C-alpha positions in Angstrom: -32.6 9.4 -20.6 -29.7 7.3 -19.7 -29.6 4.3 -17.5 -27.9 5.3 -14.2 -24.7 3.3 -13.5 -21.7 3.3 -11.3 -18.4 1.4 -11.0 -15.9 1.6 -8.0 -12.5 0.2 -6.9 -10.6 -0.1 -3.7 -7.0 0.0 -5.0 -4.5 -2.1 -7.0 -2.0 -4.2 -5.1 -2.2 -6.7 -2.1 -3.9 -5.8 1.1 -6.6 -7.1 3.3 -9.9 -8.5 1.9 -11.8 -5.3 1.0 -14.4 -6.4 -1.7 -17.3 -6.3 0.5 -16.2 -2.7 1.6 -16.2 -1.6 -2.1 -19.7 -3.1 -2.8 -20.9 -1.1 0.3 -19.7 2.2 -1.1 -21.0 1.3 -4.4 -24.3 0.6 -3.0 -24.4 4.2 -1.6 -23.9 5.6 -5.1 -26.6 3.2 -6.5 -29.2 4.6 -3.9 -28.4 8.2 -4.8 -28.9 7.4 -8.5 -32.0 5.4 -8.1 -33.5 8.5 -6.2 -32.7 10.6 -9.0 -29.6 12.1 -7.7 -26.7 13.4 -9.7 -23.6 11.6 -10.8 -21.4 14.1 -9.0 -23.2 13.3 -5.6 -23.2 9.7 -6.1 -19.5 9.6 -7.2 -18.6 11.8 -4.2 -20.5 10.2 -1.4 -19.3 6.7 -2.4 -15.8 8.1 -2.4 -16.5 9.5 1.0 -17.5 6.2 2.3 -14.2 4.7 0.9 -12.2 7.6 2.6 -14.0 7.0 5.9 -13.2 3.3 5.9 -9.7 2.8 7.4 -9.1 -0.4 5.4 -8.4 1.8 2.3 -5.3 4.0 1.6 -7.3 7.1 1.5 -8.7 9.8 3.8 -8.8 8.2 7.4 -6.9 5.1 6.1 -4.0 6.9 4.6 -0.6 5.4 5.0 2.3 7.2 6.4 4.9 8.8 4.2 8.6 7.9 4.8 8.9 10.6 7.4 5.7 9.8 9.2 3.4 12.5 7.7 0.1 11.9 6.2 -0.6 13.8 2.9 -3.9 13.5 0.9 -4.8 13.9 -2.8 -8.1 13.9 -4.4 -9.7 14.7 -7.8 -13.0 14.9 -9.6 -13.9 15.4 -13.2 -17.4 15.7 -15.0 -18.3 14.9 -18.5 -19.3 18.5 -19.0 -15.8 19.8 -18.9 -15.2 20.7 -15.1 -12.3 19.4 -13.0 -11.4 20.0 -9.3 -8.3 18.5 -7.5 -6.3 18.9 -4.4 -2.8 18.0 -3.6 -0.9 17.3 -0.4 -3.7 18.1 2.2 -3.2 17.5 5.7 -5.9 17.2 8.5 -8.6 16.6 5.8 -10.3 13.2 6.4 -12.4 13.9 3.2 -10.3 15.7 0.6 -12.7 14.6 -2.3 -15.4 17.2 -0.8 -12.9 19.9 -1.1 -12.2 18.8 -4.8 -15.8 18.7 -5.5 -16.3 22.4 -4.5 -13.7 23.5 -6.8 -15.9 22.3 -9.8 -17.6 25.5 -10.1 -14.6 27.9 -9.2 -12.6 29.8 -11.5 -9.6 27.8 -10.3 -9.7 24.1 -10.4 -6.6 23.0 -8.3 -5.2 23.8 -4.9 -2.3 22.2 -2.9 -0.8 22.1 0.7 -1.6 24.8 3.3 -3.4 26.9 0.8 -5.7 24.1 -0.2 -6.6 23.8 3.6 -6.9 27.3 4.1 -9.3 27.4 1.2 -11.3 24.5 2.7 -11.4 26.3 6.1 -12.9 29.4 4.6 -15.7 27.1 3.2 -16.4 25.1 6.3 -14.9 21.8 5.3 -14.2 19.4 8.2 -10.8 19.9 9.7 -9.6 16.9 11.9 -6.4 15.1 12.6 -5.8 12.0 10.3 -4.0 9.7 12.3 -2.6 7.6 9.4 -1.1 4.2 9.7 2.0 2.3 8.6 1.8 0.6 5.3 1.6 -3.2 5.3 3.7 -4.6 2.4 3.1 -2.8 -1.0 -0.5 -2.6 -0.4 -3.3 -1.2 -2.7 -3.4 2.5 -3.0 -6.1 4.9 -4.2 -10.0 4.6 -4.2 -12.1 5.7 -7.3 -15.8 5.9 -8.2 -17.2 6.8 -11.6 -21.1 7.3 -11.9 -23.6 8.1 -14.5 -26.9 9.7 -13.8 -30.2 9.5 -15.6 -29.2 12.7 -17.6 -26.1 11.1 -19.0 -23.8 13.1 -16.9 -20.5 11.2 -15.9 -18.5 12.1 -12.8 -15.2 10.4 -11.8 -14.0 10.9 -8.1 -10.8 9.6 -6.9 -8.7 9.9 -3.5 -5.5 8.6 -2.1 -3.0 8.7 0.8 -0.2 8.0 -1.7 1.8 4.9 -2.6 3.5 3.0 0.3 7.0 4.0 1.1 7.2 7.3 -0.7 8.7 10.7 0.5 6.9 13.7 1.9 5.9 16.0 -1.1 5.7 13.2 -3.5 2.7 13.5 -5.9 1.3 10.5 -7.9 -1.3 10.2 -10.5 -4.6 10.9 -8.5 -4.8 14.6 -8.9 -3.2 14.7 -12.4 -5.7 15.0 -15.3 -5.3 12.2 -17.9 -3.1 10.2 -15.6 -5.2 9.0 -12.8 -8.5 10.1 -14.2 -10.1 11.4 -17.3 -13.9 12.0 -18.5 -15.8 13.4 -21.2 -19.1 12.9 -22.7 -18.2 9.6 -24.1 -16.7 7.8 -21.2 -14.5 8.0 -18.0 -11.5 6.2 -16.8 -10.0 6.0 -13.4 -6.5 4.3 -12.5 -4.9 3.0 -9.5 -1.5 1.5 -8.7 2.0 2.8 -9.1 1.6 6.4 -9.7 4.8 7.1 -11.6 4.0 4.4 -14.1 0.4 5.7 -14.5 1.7 9.2 -14.9 4.4 8.4 -17.4 2.0 6.6 -19.5 -0.7 9.2 -19.3 -2.8 6.1 -18.8 -6.3 7.3 -18.3 -6.4 9.5 -21.2 -4.8 7.0 -23.6 -7.0 4.3 -22.6 -10.0 6.6 -23.0 -8.7 7.5 -26.4 -8.4 4.0 -27.5 -11.9 3.2 -26.3 -13.5 6.2 -28.0 -11.3 6.0 -31.1 -11.4 2.3 -32.0 -13.7 -0.7 -32.2 -12.5 -2.1 -28.9 -14.9 -2.3 -25.9 -14.0 -0.9 -22.5 -12.5 -4.2 -21.1 -10.5 -4.7 -24.1 -9.3 -1.1 -24.1 -8.2 -1.4 -20.5 -6.5 -4.6 -21.1 -4.7 -3.0 -24.0 -3.5 0.0 -21.8 -2.0 -2.2 -19.1 -0.2 -4.8 -21.4 1.0 -2.1 -23.9 1.7 1.0 -21.8 2.7 -0.6 -18.4 6.0 -2.4 -17.7 5.5 -6.2 -16.6 5.5 -6.5 -12.8 4.2 -2.8 -12.1 0.9 -3.1 -10.3 -1.9 -1.1 -12.0 -5.6 -1.4 -12.2 -8.3 0.6 -14.1 -12.1 1.1 -14.0 -14.3 2.5 -16.8 -17.7 3.6 -17.6 -19.3 4.8 -21.0 -22.0 6.8 -21.9 -24.1 3.7 -22.0 -24.0 0.2 -20.5 -22.3 -1.3 -17.4 -18.8 -0.3 -15.9 -16.0 -2.4 -16.1 -12.7 -3.2 -14.3 -9.3 -4.8 -15.1 -6.1 -5.1 -13.1 -2.7 -7.0 -13.5 -2.8 -7.6 -9.6 -5.4 -7.7 -6.8 -7.9 -5.0 -7.2 -11.3 -5.2 -5.6 -14.1 -3.5 -7.9 -17.7 -3.7 -8.3 -20.2 -2.3 -11.0 -24.0 -1.6 -10.8 -26.5 -0.6 -13.6 -29.8 0.7 -13.0 
């Protein structure tokens, strides 16, 4: 038996006060885990709460691309070797639910109109996502990592994309090893400037540092941002191991919260 735990973030970079909103979403994950629910359910439902909160640049609160369009990415990975991710979805308030349903499919990634058609065939909610203009270089991406009593880890992330980016741009969120990584030892999720995160393969390399050295989770995340990210580039991380409490670290504003059962 493992002690259930969860950690969540609300995006790296300046923006409105959203710490309480992150804590409320984390509370949803905690309640699921306390009742014996799975890490997958806890991570997804907490991520849905963040997608449904317009203060975050994900789901219903996604920011416009440069052409005024709204394009949504999401991903989920579990410590037993499953991945699901979607890229460039429109009219999908909760893309994380679509990504979750890919976990047990032969394919593990879908994009654009094909992703929406696949979601339609499985009854996923299709609704207009109004979107909103970006306010400064505000935080992007939401993420939740959960561990259940059976020791399974699940990492869920979702985004409307970094502010002031062109239509069709893909950031780190749906890219394994960049915006997220999980195995039986630990899980990491990233947020911030997706190009920098992707170039650094940040989540995988921080995970590798944590599992392959004597550094603890916080020190591994500090190493990743200080050594792999250029100064002045806004990036944040959360992480959760196979035991103990989750952690978060950022070189900019990043609301995050952790819970340990």
